[in-house]
Steps between C-alpha positions, in 0.01 A plus 500: 500500500777244458572471126712188540218319680253600229734386221542165675122469539439592134765252384360233734149564364627441145696184589222361721247573225707308246544203736132487593395533134721207398391285795133579434522399134720196565259375766219551248663255260579210737279194485540183705417318818809533718522718811714746303238519224221556752701774672558675167131462415417666833738787419333532159156525659617758754671717238185486286308670781506854631599452863871437444525822297314694768744374766815564294388845384398603853841402634690672216287811547574515870875463456504794259596841638206698358180460299660562158781253557238258630314522169825470303623194691167316478474572127864393448432172680181426306640613163810284520297210637273521193793547262672187636173304496413587141856465369495148646168448321646619172841332503436179694133417450464665156183680608443874498158613631506863383151589628584369848822699498315820415243431774763439768705803404183710528452353848826665608316831542268379778795325666690829508197672649471229767872538579441874538212445745690235694774757553303817575215365711571539870532152647251532784360186655174537304685538168712192578181305570355615166822398318487164681134441406572589136795259503293217648221559246746495211662186642162327537409594142828349382455181701141440392493621140860482374649210695181293539588416862830325406671411828858588403410849385279553806807438717705750298215753525485450879875571521449811285219610734738472796764706313234756403374523859853552630562764232183681602602487864868593477554705184448878506 
């Protein structure tokens, strides 16, 4: 196991989590009718769904050296993403939804378990098909129920599906 690679991945998970948390909350606050505003609204809708987190966590998990580091890196990413998101809420928006924070921190446990399974399950063709079907179902749920068929976010979700499919195909 390469400790330097794992430290870089853990640090990257923290930094990426902070960036994504800030972008997610910032995009949540933008209102307007310009192209830029619509793009940010699309990002807000995508980050409100589950599919983007499934894709990111699957990729982080697969870059980790073993199952325990996979869990650690996914939880680091999600924890720092939530910390950045809710600090932005508190300091910029003057809003602090404590019950939501508790709920999402409790959701870290299942995410760690999913990271564990994504790492230990042998990636046979049938398993990859099952992962793909689960991803498509989660994406469709997001598009229909979270994003209400908003075109901009559907395009972002389609790009995420391509990334997810490539990750399934080429990652260990």
